[in-house]
MARBA-3410 file (N, C-alpha, C, O; in Angstrom, 1 decimal):
236
150.1,97.3,159.3,151.5,97.0,159.7,152.3,96.8,158.4,151.8,96.3,157.4 ~ 153.5,97.3,158.4,154.5,97.2,157.3,155.8,96.7,157.9,156.0,96.8,159.1 ~ 156.6,96.1,157.0,157.9,95.7,157.4,159.0,96.3,156.5,158.8,96.5,155.3 ~ 160.1,96.6,157.0,161.2,97.1,156.3,162.5,96.5,156.7,162.7,96.3,157.9 ~ 163.4,96.2,155.8,164.7,95.6,156.1,165.8,96.7,156.0,165.9,97.4,154.9
166.6,96.9,157.0,167.6,97.9,157.0,169.0,97.2,157.2,169.2,96.6,158.2 ~ 169.8,97.3,156.2,171.2,96.7,156.3,172.1,97.6,157.1,171.9,98.8,157.2 ~ 173.1,96.9,157.7,174.0,97.6,158.6,174.8,98.6,157.7,175.3,98.2,156.6 ~ 175.0,99.8,158.2,175.8,100.8,157.5,177.3,100.7,157.9,178.2,101.0,157.1 ~ 177.5,100.2,159.1,178.9,100.0,159.6,178.9,98.7,160.3,178.0,98.3,161.1
180.0,98.0,160.1,180.2,96.7,160.8,181.7,96.6,161.2,182.6,96.9,160.5 ~ 181.9,96.2,162.5,183.3,96.2,163.0,183.6,95.0,163.9,182.7,94.6,164.7 ~ 184.7,94.3,163.7,185.2,93.3,164.5,186.3,93.9,165.3,187.3,94.3,164.8 ~ 186.2,93.9,166.7,187.2,94.5,167.6,187.8,93.5,168.5,187.1,92.7,169.1 ~ 189.2,93.5,168.6,189.9,92.6,169.4,190.6,93.3,170.5,191.3,94.3,170.3
190.5,92.7,171.7,191.1,93.3,172.9,192.6,92.9,173.1,193.3,93.5,174.0 ~ 193.1,91.9,172.4,194.4,91.5,172.6,194.6,90.6,173.8,193.6,90.3,174.5 ~ 195.8,90.1,174.1,196.1,89.3,175.2,196.3,90.2,176.5,197.0,91.2,176.5 ~ 195.5,89.8,177.5,195.6,90.5,178.8,195.9,89.6,179.9,195.4,88.4,179.9 ~ 196.6,90.1,180.9,197.1,89.3,182.0,196.0,88.9,183.0,196.1,88.0,183.8
194.9,89.7,183.1,193.8,89.4,184.0,192.5,89.6,183.3,192.4,90.2,182.3 ~ 191.5,89.0,184.0,190.1,89.1,183.4,189.7,90.5,183.4,189.1,90.9,182.3 ~ 189.9,91.3,184.4,189.4,92.6,184.4,190.1,93.5,183.4,189.4,94.4,182.8 ~ 191.3,93.2,183.1,192.1,94.0,182.1,191.5,93.6,180.7,191.5,94.5,179.8 ~ 191.0,92.4,180.5,190.5,92.0,179.2,189.1,92.5,179.0,188.7,93.1,178.0
188.2,92.3,180.0,186.8,92.7,179.9,186.6,94.2,180.0,185.8,94.7,179.3 ~ 187.4,94.9,180.8,187.2,96.3,181.0,188.2,97.2,180.3,188.4,98.3,180.6 ~ 188.8,96.6,179.3,189.8,97.3,178.5,189.2,98.6,177.9,188.1,98.5,177.3 ~ 189.8,99.7,178.0,189.3,100.9,177.5,189.5,101.1,176.0,189.0,102.0,175.3 ~ 190.3,100.2,175.4,190.6,100.3,174.0,190.9,98.9,173.4,191.4,98.0,174.1
190.5,98.7,172.2,190.8,97.4,171.5,192.3,97.6,171.0,192.7,98.7,170.7 ~ 192.9,96.4,170.8,194.3,96.5,170.3,194.3,96.7,168.8,195.2,97.3,168.2 ~ 193.2,96.2,168.2,193.0,96.4,166.7,191.6,96.1,166.3,190.9,95.5,167.1 ~ 191.2,96.6,165.2,189.8,96.3,164.7,189.8,96.3,163.2,190.7,96.8,162.5 ~ 188.8,95.6,162.7,188.6,95.5,161.2,187.2,96.0,160.9,186.2,95.5,161.4
187.1,96.9,159.9,185.8,97.3,159.4,185.4,96.6,158.2,186.3,96.2,157.4 ~ 184.1,96.3,158.0,183.6,95.6,156.8,182.6,96.5,156.1,181.8,97.2,156.8 ~ 182.5,96.5,154.8,181.5,97.3,154.1,180.7,96.3,153.2,179.6,95.9,153.6 ~ 181.1,96.0,152.0,180.3,95.2,151.1,181.0,93.9,150.8,180.4,93.0,150.2 ~ 182.3,93.7,151.1,183.0,92.4,150.8,182.9,91.5,152.0,183.2,91.9,153.1
182.4,90.3,151.8,182.2,89.4,152.9,183.5,89.0,153.5,184.5,88.8,152.9 ~ 183.4,88.9,154.9,184.6,88.5,155.7,184.1,87.5,156.7,183.3,87.9,157.6 ~ 184.6,86.3,156.7,184.2,85.3,157.6,185.2,85.3,158.8,186.4,85.0,158.6 ~ 184.7,85.6,160.0,185.6,85.6,161.1,185.1,84.6,162.2,184.1,84.8,162.8 ~ 185.8,83.5,162.3,185.4,82.4,163.2,185.4,82.8,164.6,184.6,82.2,165.4
186.2,83.8,165.0,186.2,84.2,166.4,185.7,85.6,166.6,186.2,86.4,167.5 ~ 184.7,86.0,165.8,184.2,87.4,165.9,183.8,87.8,167.3,184.1,88.9,167.8 ~ 183.1,86.8,168.0,182.7,87.0,169.4,183.5,86.0,170.2,183.3,84.8,170.1 ~ 184.4,86.5,171.1,185.2,85.5,171.8,185.3,85.9,173.3,185.4,87.1,173.7 ~ 185.3,84.8,174.1,185.6,84.9,175.5,186.6,83.8,175.8,186.3,82.6,175.5
187.8,84.1,176.2,188.8,83.1,176.3,189.7,83.3,177.5,190.2,84.4,177.8 ~ 190.0,82.2,178.2,191.1,82.1,179.2,192.0,81.0,178.7,191.7,79.9,178.7 ~ 193.2,81.4,178.3,194.2,80.5,177.7,195.4,80.3,178.7,196.0,81.3,179.2 ~ 195.7,79.1,178.9,196.8,78.7,179.8,197.7,77.8,179.0,197.3,76.6,178.7 ~ 198.9,78.2,178.7,199.9,77.3,178.0,201.3,77.6,178.5,201.5,78.3,179.5
202.3,77.1,177.7,203.7,77.2,178.2,204.1,78.7,178.2,205.1,79.0,178.8 ~ 203.4,79.5,177.5,203.7,81.0,177.4,203.1,81.7,178.6,203.5,82.9,178.8 ~ 202.3,81.0,179.4,201.6,81.7,180.5,200.1,81.7,180.4,199.5,81.1,179.5 ~ 199.5,82.5,181.3,198.0,82.6,181.3,197.6,84.0,180.8,198.3,85.0,181.1 ~ 196.6,84.0,180.0,196.1,85.3,179.5,194.7,85.2,179.0,194.1,84.1,178.8
194.0,86.3,178.9,192.6,86.4,178.6,192.4,87.1,177.3,193.2,88.0,176.9 ~ 191.4,86.8,176.5,191.0,87.5,175.3,189.5,87.8,175.2,188.7,86.9,175.5 ~ 189.2,89.0,174.8,187.8,89.4,174.6,187.7,90.0,173.2,188.5,90.8,172.8 ~ 186.7,89.5,172.4,186.5,90.1,171.1,185.0,90.3,170.9,184.1,89.6,171.4 ~ 184.6,91.4,170.2,183.2,91.9,170.1,182.9,92.3,168.7,183.8,92.6,167.9
181.6,92.4,168.4,181.2,92.8,167.0,180.2,94.0,167.2,179.3,93.9,168.0 ~ 180.5,95.1,166.5,179.7,96.3,166.6,179.0,96.6,165.2,179.5,96.3,164.2 ~ 177.8,97.2,165.3,177.0,97.5,164.1,176.3,98.8,164.3,175.9,99.2,165.4 ~ 176.2,99.5,163.2,175.4,100.7,163.1,174.3,100.6,162.1,174.6,100.2,160.9 ~ 173.1,101.0,162.4,171.9,100.9,161.5,171.3,102.3,161.5,171.0,102.9,162.5
171.0,102.8,160.3,170.3,104.0,160.1,168.8,103.7,159.9,168.4,103.2,158.8 ~ 168.0,104.1,160.9,166.5,103.8,160.8,165.7,105.1,160.5,164.5,105.0,160.6 ~ 166.4,106.1,160.1,165.7,107.4,159.9,164.7,107.4,158.8,163.9,108.3,158.7 ~ 164.9,106.5,157.8,163.9,106.5,156.7,162.5,106.0,157.1,161.6,106.1,156.3 ~ 162.4,105.4,158.3,161.2,104.9,158.8,160.5,106.0,159.6,160.9,106.3,160.7
159.4,106.5,159.0,158.7,107.6,159.7,157.6,107.1,160.5,157.0,107.9,161.3 ~ 157.2,105.9,160.3,156.1,105.3,161.1,156.6,104.9,162.5,157.8,105.1,162.8 ~ 155.7,104.5,163.3,156.1,104.0,164.7,156.6,102.6,164.6,155.9,101.7,164.1 ~ 157.9,102.4,165.0,158.5,101.1,165.0,157.9,100.3,166.2,157.9,100.7,167.4 ~ 157.4,99.1,165.9,156.8,98.2,167.0,157.6,97.0,167.3,157.4,96.4,168.4
158.4,96.5,166.4,159.2,95.3,166.6,160.5,95.4,165.8,160.5,95.9,164.6 ~ 161.6,94.8,166.3,162.8,94.7,165.5,163.5,93.4,165.8,163.6,92.9,166.9 ~ 163.9,92.7,164.7,164.7,91.5,164.7,166.1,91.8,164.1,166.1,92.3,163.0 ~ 167.1,91.5,164.9,168.5,91.6,164.3,168.8,90.3,163.7,168.7,89.2,164.3 ~ 169.3,90.3,162.5,169.7,89.1,161.7,171.2,89.2,161.3,171.6,90.1,160.7
171.9,88.2,161.8,173.4,88.1,161.5,173.7,86.7,161.1,173.2,85.7,161.8 ~ 174.4,86.5,160.0,174.7,85.1,159.6,175.9,84.6,160.3,177.0,85.2,160.3 ~ 175.8,83.5,161.0,176.8,82.9,161.7,177.8,82.1,160.9,177.4,81.7,159.8 ~ 179.0,81.8,161.4,180.0,81.1,160.6,180.9,80.3,161.5,181.3,80.7,162.6 ~ 181.2,79.1,161.1,182.3,78.2,161.7,181.9,77.7,163.1,181.7,76.5,163.3
181.9,78.7,164.0,181.7,78.3,165.4,180.4,78.6,165.9,179.8,79.7,165.6 ~ 179.8,77.7,166.7,178.4,78.0,167.2,178.2,77.3,168.6,179.1,76.7,169.1 ~ 177.0,77.4,169.1,176.7,76.8,170.4,176.9,77.6,171.6,176.4,77.2,172.7 ~ 177.6,78.7,171.5,177.9,79.5,172.6,176.9,80.7,172.8,176.3,81.1,171.8 ~ 176.6,81.1,174.0,175.7,82.2,174.2,176.2,83.5,173.8,177.4,83.8,174.0
175.3,84.3,173.2,175.7,85.7,172.9,174.6,86.6,173.5,173.5,86.2,173.8 ~ 174.9,87.9,173.6,174.0,88.9,174.1,174.2,90.2,173.3,175.3,90.5,172.9 ~ 173.1,90.9,173.1,173.2,92.2,172.3,172.9,93.3,173.3,172.0,93.3,174.1 ~ 173.8,94.4,173.2,173.7,95.5,174.1,173.8,96.8,173.3,174.3,96.9,172.2 ~ 173.3,97.9,173.9,173.5,99.2,173.4,174.9,99.7,173.4,175.7,99.3,174.3
175.3,100.4,172.3,176.7,100.9,172.2,176.6,102.4,171.8,175.6,102.9,171.2 ~ 177.7,103.1,172.1,177.8,104.5,171.7,179.0,104.6,170.8,179.7,105.7,170.7 ~ 179.4,103.6,170.1,180.5,103.6,169.1,180.1,104.5,167.9,179.0,105.0,167.9 ~ 181.1,104.6,167.0,180.9,105.4,165.8,180.5,106.8,166.1,179.6,107.4,165.4 ~ 181.1,107.4,167.1,180.8,108.8,167.4,179.5,109.0,168.2,179.1,110.1,168.4
178.8,107.9,168.5,177.6,108.0,169.3,176.4,108.2,168.4,175.2,108.0,168.9 ~ 176.6,108.5,167.1,175.4,108.7,166.2,175.7,108.2,164.8,175.0,108.5,163.9 ~ 176.8,107.5,164.7,177.2,106.9,163.4,177.9,107.9,162.5,178.2,107.6,161.3 ~ 178.3,109.0,163.1,178.9,110.1,162.3,180.4,109.9,162.0,181.0,110.6,161.2 ~ 181.1,109.0,162.8,182.5,108.7,162.6,182.8,107.2,162.4,181.9,106.4,162.7
183.9,106.9,162.0,184.4,105.5,161.9,184.6,105.0,163.3,184.8,105.7,164.2 ~ 184.7,103.7,163.4,185.0,103.0,164.6,186.4,103.4,165.0,187.3,103.4,164.2 ~ 186.6,103.7,166.3,187.9,103.9,166.9,188.2,102.8,167.9,187.3,102.3,168.5 ~ 189.5,102.5,168.1,189.8,101.5,169.1,189.2,101.9,170.5,188.9,101.0,171.3 ~ 189.1,103.2,170.8,188.5,103.6,172.1,187.0,103.3,172.2,186.5,103.4,173.3
186.4,102.8,171.1,185.0,102.4,171.2,184.8,101.0,171.8,183.7,100.6,172.0 ~ 185.9,100.3,172.1,185.8,99.0,172.5,185.0,98.8,173.8,184.2,97.8,174.0 ~ 185.0,99.8,174.7,184.2,99.8,175.9,183.1,100.7,175.9,182.6,101.2,176.9 ~ 182.6,101.0,174.7,181.5,102.0,174.5,180.1,101.4,174.7,179.1,101.9,174.2 ~ 180.1,100.4,175.5,178.8,99.7,175.8,178.5,99.5,177.3,177.5,99.0,177.7
179.5,99.9,178.1,179.3,99.8,179.6,179.4,101.2,180.2,180.1,102.1,179.6 ~ 178.8,101.4,181.3,178.9,102.7,182.0,180.3,102.9,182.7,180.9,101.9,182.9 ~ 180.7,104.1,182.9,182.0,104.3,183.5,182.1,103.9,185.0,183.2,103.7,185.5 ~ 181.0,103.6,185.6,181.1,103.2,187.0,181.0,101.7,187.2,180.7,101.2,188.3 ~ 181.1,101.0,186.0,181.1,99.5,186.1,179.8,98.8,186.2,179.7,97.6,186.4
178.7,99.5,186.0,177.4,98.9,186.0,177.2,98.0,184.7,177.9,98.2,183.8 ~ 176.2,97.1,184.8,175.9,96.3,183.6,175.5,97.2,182.4,174.9,98.3,182.7 ~ 175.7,96.8,181.2,175.3,97.6,180.1,173.7,97.6,179.9,173.0,96.9,180.6 ~ 173.3,98.4,178.9,171.9,98.4,178.6,171.6,97.3,177.6,172.1,97.3,176.5 ~ 170.8,96.3,178.0,170.5,95.1,177.2,169.6,95.5,176.0,168.6,96.3,176.2
169.9,95.0,174.9,169.0,95.1,173.7,168.2,93.8,173.4,167.4,93.7,172.5 ~ 168.6,92.7,174.1,167.9,91.5,174.1,167.6,91.1,175.5,168.3,91.4,176.4 ~ 166.5,90.3,175.7,166.0,90.0,177.0,166.8,88.9,177.7,166.7,88.7,178.9 ~ 167.5,88.1,176.9,168.2,87.0,177.4,169.3,86.5,176.5,169.4,87.0,175.3 ~ 170.2,85.6,176.9,171.2,85.0,176.0,170.6,84.2,174.9,169.4,83.8,175.1
171.3,84.1,173.8,170.8,83.2,172.8,172.0,82.4,172.2,173.1,82.9,172.0 ~ 171.7,81.1,172.0,172.8,80.3,171.5,173.0,80.6,170.0,172.1,80.7,169.2 ~ 174.3,80.7,169.7,174.7,81.1,168.3,174.6,79.9,167.4,174.9,78.8,167.8 ~ 174.2,80.1,166.1,174.1,79.1,165.1,175.0,79.5,163.9,175.3,80.7,163.7 ~ 175.2,78.5,163.0,176.1,78.8,161.8,175.2,79.1,160.6,175.6,78.9,159.5
174.0,79.4,160.8,173.1,79.9,159.8,172.6,81.3,160.1,173.4,82.1,160.7 ~ 171.4,81.7,159.8,170.9,83.0,160.2,170.5,83.1,161.7,169.6,82.3,162.1 ~ 171.2,83.9,162.4,170.8,84.2,163.8,169.8,85.3,163.9,170.1,86.4,163.4 ~ 168.6,85.0,164.4,167.6,86.0,164.5,167.4,86.4,166.0,166.9,85.5,166.8 ~ 167.7,87.6,166.4,167.6,88.0,167.8,166.6,89.1,167.9,166.7,90.1,167.3
165.6,88.8,168.7,164.5,89.8,168.9,164.9,90.9,169.8,165.3,90.6,171.0 ~ 164.9,92.1,169.4,165.4,93.2,170.2,164.3,93.7,171.1,163.1,93.6,170.8 ~ 164.6,94.2,172.3,163.6,94.6,173.3,163.1,96.0,173.2,163.4,96.7,172.2 ~ 162.3,96.4,174.1,161.7,97.7,174.1,162.7,98.9,174.2,162.4,99.9,173.6 ~ 163.8,98.6,174.8,164.8,99.7,174.9,165.4,100.0,173.5,165.6,101.1,173.1
165.6,98.9,172.7,166.1,99.1,171.4,165.1,99.7,170.5,165.4,100.6,169.7 ~ 163.9,99.3,170.6,162.8,99.9,169.8,162.6,101.4,170.1,162.4,102.2,169.2 ~ 162.7,101.7,171.4,162.5,103.1,171.8,163.7,104.0,171.2,163.4,105.1,170.7 ~ 164.9,103.4,171.3,166.1,104.2,170.7,165.9,104.4,169.2,166.2,105.4,168.7 ~ 165.5,103.3,168.5,165.3,103.4,167.1,164.3,104.5,166.7,164.4,105.2,165.8
163.2,104.5,167.5,162.1,105.5,167.2,162.6,106.9,167.5,162.3,107.8,166.8 ~ 163.3,107.1,168.7,163.6,108.4,169.1,164.9,109.0,168.4,164.9,110.2,168.2 ~ 165.8,108.1,168.1,167.1,108.6,167.6,167.2,108.5,166.0,168.0,109.3,165.4 ~ 166.5,107.6,165.4,166.6,107.5,164.0,167.8,106.6,163.6,168.2,106.6,162.4 ~ 168.4,105.9,164.6,169.5,105.0,164.3,169.6,104.0,165.5,169.0,104.2,166.5
170.4,103.0,165.3,170.6,102.0,166.3,172.1,101.6,166.3,172.5,101.1,165.2 ~ 172.8,101.7,167.4,174.1,101.2,167.5,174.2,100.1,168.5,173.7,100.3,169.7 ~ 174.7,99.0,168.2,174.7,97.9,169.1,176.0,97.1,169.0,176.7,97.2,168.1 ~ 176.2,96.3,170.0,177.3,95.4,170.1,176.8,94.0,170.4,175.9,93.8,171.2 ~ 177.5,93.0,169.8,177.2,91.6,170.1,178.4,91.0,170.9,179.5,91.1,170.4
178.1,90.5,172.1,179.2,90.1,173.0,178.9,88.7,173.5,177.8,88.2,173.3 ~ 179.9,88.0,174.0,179.7,86.8,174.7,178.7,86.9,175.8,178.8,87.8,176.7 ~ 177.8,86.0,175.9,176.7,86.1,176.9,177.0,85.4,178.2,176.4,85.7,179.3 ~ 178.0,84.5,178.2,178.3,83.7,179.4,179.2,84.4,180.4,179.0,84.3,181.6 ~ 180.2,85.2,179.9,181.2,85.8,180.7,181.3,87.3,180.5,181.4,88.1,181.4
181.4,87.7,179.2,181.7,89.1,178.9,180.5,90.0,179.3,180.7,91.0,180.0 ~ 179.3,89.7,178.9,178.2,90.5,179.2,177.9,90.7,180.7,177.9,91.8,181.2 ~ 177.9,89.6,181.5,177.6,89.8,182.9,178.9,90.1,183.7,178.8,90.2,184.9 ~ 180.0,90.1,183.1,181.3,90.3,183.8,181.5,89.2,184.8,181.8,89.5,186.0 ~ 181.4,88.0,184.3,181.7,86.8,185.2,183.1,86.3,184.8,183.4,85.9,183.6
184.1,86.4,185.7,185.4,86.0,185.4,185.5,84.5,185.0,184.9,83.6,185.6 ~ 186.3,84.2,184.0,186.5,82.9,183.5,187.6,82.3,184.5,188.7,82.7,184.5 ~ 187.2,81.2,185.2,188.1,80.7,186.2,188.8,79.5,185.7,189.9,79.1,186.2 ~ 188.3,78.8,184.6,189.0,77.7,184.0,189.4,78.0,182.6,188.6,78.7,181.9 ~ 190.5,77.4,182.1,190.9,77.7,180.8,189.8,77.2,179.8,189.4,76.0,179.9
189.4,78.0,178.9,188.5,77.6,177.8,188.4,78.7,176.8,188.7,79.9,177.1 ~ 188.0,78.4,175.6,187.9,79.4,174.5,186.5,79.2,173.9,186.2,78.2,173.3 ~ 185.7,80.3,174.0,184.3,80.3,173.4,184.3,81.2,172.2,184.4,82.4,172.4 ~ 184.1,80.7,171.0,184.0,81.5,169.8,182.7,81.4,169.2,182.1,80.3,169.1 ~ 182.2,82.5,168.7,181.0,82.6,167.8,181.3,83.3,166.6,181.7,84.5,166.6
181.3,82.6,165.4,181.7,83.2,164.2,180.7,84.0,163.5,179.5,83.7,163.6 ~ 181.1,85.0,162.7,180.2,85.9,162.0,180.7,86.0,160.5,181.9,86.2,160.3 ~ 179.7,86.0,159.6,180.0,86.3,158.2,179.6,87.8,158.1,178.5,88.1,157.7 ~ 180.6,88.7,158.3,180.4,90.1,158.1,180.1,90.4,156.6,180.7,89.7,155.7 ~ 179.2,91.3,156.3,178.8,91.6,155.0,178.4,90.3,154.2,178.8,90.2,153.0
177.7,89.4,154.9,177.4,88.1,154.3,176.7,88.2,153.0,175.8,89.1,152.8 ~ 177.1,87.4,152.0,176.4,87.4,150.8,175.1,86.5,150.9,174.3,86.5,149.9 ~ 174.9,85.8,152.0,173.7,85.1,152.2,172.7,85.9,152.9,171.6,86.1,152.4 ~ 173.0,86.4,154.1,172.1,87.4,154.8,173.0,88.5,155.3,173.7,88.3,156.3 ~ 173.0,89.6,154.7,173.7,90.8,155.1,173.3,91.2,156.5,172.0,91.1,156.8
174.1,91.6,157.5,173.7,92.0,158.8,172.6,93.0,158.7,172.8,94.1,158.0 ~ 171.4,92.8,159.3,170.3,93.6,159.0,169.3,93.7,160.2,169.4,92.8,161.1 ~ 168.5,94.7,160.2,167.3,94.8,161.1,166.1,94.5,160.2,165.9,95.1,159.2 ~ 165.2,93.6,160.7,163.9,93.4,160.1,162.9,94.1,161.0,162.6,93.7,162.1 ~ 162.4,95.2,160.5,161.6,96.2,161.4,160.1,96.1,161.0,159.7,96.2,159.8
159.3,96.0,162.0,157.8,96.1,161.8,157.4,97.5,162.3,157.8,97.9,163.4 ~ 156.6,98.1,161.5,156.2,99.5,161.9,154.8,99.8,161.4,154.3,99.1,160.5 ~ 154.2,100.8,162.0,152.8,101.2,161.6,152.6,102.6,161.8,153.3,103.2,162.6 ~ 151.7,103.2,161.0,151.4,104.6,161.2,150.8,104.8,162.6,149.9,104.0,163.0 ~ 151.1,105.9,163.3,150.5,106.2,164.6,149.1,106.4,164.5,148.6,107.0,163.6
148.3,106.0,165.5,146.9,106.2,165.6,146.6,107.3,166.6,147.1,107.3,167.7 ~ 145.8,108.3,166.1,145.5,109.4,167.0,144.1,109.4,167.5,143.7,110.3,168.3 ~ 143.3,108.4,167.1,142.0,108.3,167.6,141.1,109.4,167.2,141.3,110.0,166.2 ~ 140.2,109.8,168.1,139.2,110.9,167.8,139.6,112.2,168.5,138.8,113.1,168.4 ~ 140.7,112.2,169.2,141.1,113.4,169.9,141.7,114.4,169.0,142.4,114.1,168.0
141.6,115.7,169.3,142.3,116.8,168.6,143.3,117.4,169.5,143.0,118.1,170.5 ~ 144.6,117.1,169.3,145.7,117.6,170.1,145.4,117.3,171.6,145.6,118.1,172.4 ~ 144.9,116.1,171.8,144.7,115.6,173.2,143.4,116.1,173.8,143.2,115.8,175.0 ~ 142.5,116.7,173.0,141.2,117.2,173.6,140.2,116.1,173.3,140.0,115.8,172.1 ~ 139.6,115.5,174.3,138.6,114.4,174.1,137.5,114.9,173.2,137.1,116.1,173.3
137.0,114.0,172.3,135.9,114.5,171.4,134.7,115.0,172.1,133.9,115.7,171.5 ~ 134.5,114.6,173.4,133.3,115.0,174.1,133.4,116.5,174.5,132.4,117.1,174.9 ~ 134.6,117.1,174.4,134.9,118.4,174.8,135.1,119.4,173.7,135.2,120.6,173.9 ~ 135.0,119.0,172.4,135.3,119.9,171.3,134.1,120.3,170.5,134.2,120.3,169.3 ~ 133.0,120.7,171.2,131.9,121.3,170.5,132.4,122.5,169.7,131.9,122.8,168.6
133.3,123.2,170.3,133.9,124.3,169.5,135.4,124.3,169.8,135.9,124.3,171.0 ~ 136.2,124.3,168.8,137.7,124.4,168.9,138.1,125.6,168.1,138.0,125.6,166.9 ~ 138.6,126.6,168.8,139.0,127.9,168.2,137.8,128.4,167.4,137.9,128.8,166.2 ~ 136.6,128.3,168.0,135.4,128.8,167.4,134.9,128.1,166.2,134.0,128.6,165.4 ~ 135.4,126.9,165.9,134.9,126.1,164.8,133.8,125.1,165.3,134.1,124.4,166.3
132.7,125.1,164.7,131.6,124.2,165.2,132.0,122.8,165.0,132.7,122.4,164.0 ~ 131.5,121.9,165.9,131.8,120.5,165.8,131.3,119.9,164.5,131.9,119.0,164.0 ~ 130.2,120.5,163.9,129.6,119.9,162.7,130.6,120.0,161.5,130.4,119.3,160.5 ~ 131.6,120.9,161.5,132.5,121.0,160.4,133.8,120.4,160.6,134.7,120.4,159.8 ~ 134.1,119.9,161.8,135.4,119.3,162.1,135.7,118.2,161.2,136.8,117.9,160.9
134.6,117.4,160.8,134.8,116.3,160.0,135.4,116.7,158.6,136.0,115.8,157.9 ~ 135.3,117.9,158.3,135.8,118.4,157.0,137.2,119.0,157.0,137.7,119.5,156.0 ~ 137.8,119.0,158.2,139.1,119.6,158.4,140.2,118.6,158.1,140.3,117.6,158.8 ~ 141.0,118.8,157.1,142.1,118.0,156.7,141.6,116.5,156.6,142.4,115.6,156.9 ~ 140.4,116.3,156.1,139.9,115.0,155.9,139.7,114.1,157.1,139.4,112.9,156.9
139.7,114.7,158.3,139.4,114.0,159.5,137.9,113.5,159.5,137.5,112.9,160.5
END
């Protein structure tokens, strides 16, 4: 087993703006604005936000999300486990959830666009593809989130991982906020303490004693090669 740390190649904080209804906020097809981060740290106290605000100006909802792109193509071994590490800031205690996204052009080839804001749910309103098995309470130190088999499979098959971190109590399950409240989870983007990263465990694939899927009990001769010399083929 080996381990490799992959830093995020792209990091984005996206804001949906003030919306008159929960559905308009949660299902917005575009963010009102977004900020990309590269190597300069940016502390955003409301990076992940679920809010229903009621004041003298009226009632409105706010949703904010964090998107990340990771290039895993340098790992040629079989990935067996992935931990996502993001350094929290300012606000904590609220649940978050990690889901698959198709932002950044779907393969990391383009910059984040406002239209990527809803690039994590299907067009028919079904729940997104989860990359963590459950909600996790946010902390203001290093948040370590263990990614599930779907994320591991995507990293192995695609050579990259695109994900979004959203509020776990209302945004992820699409539960309307019925009472005024503001739930913020802060992120230190491009953190100088712990840069947003994947901690990946991987190992060389094991092929056993089979030759291209032929059980060793069946290969007395493979393409007319005697079994006695198979041990000398490519060091097997």
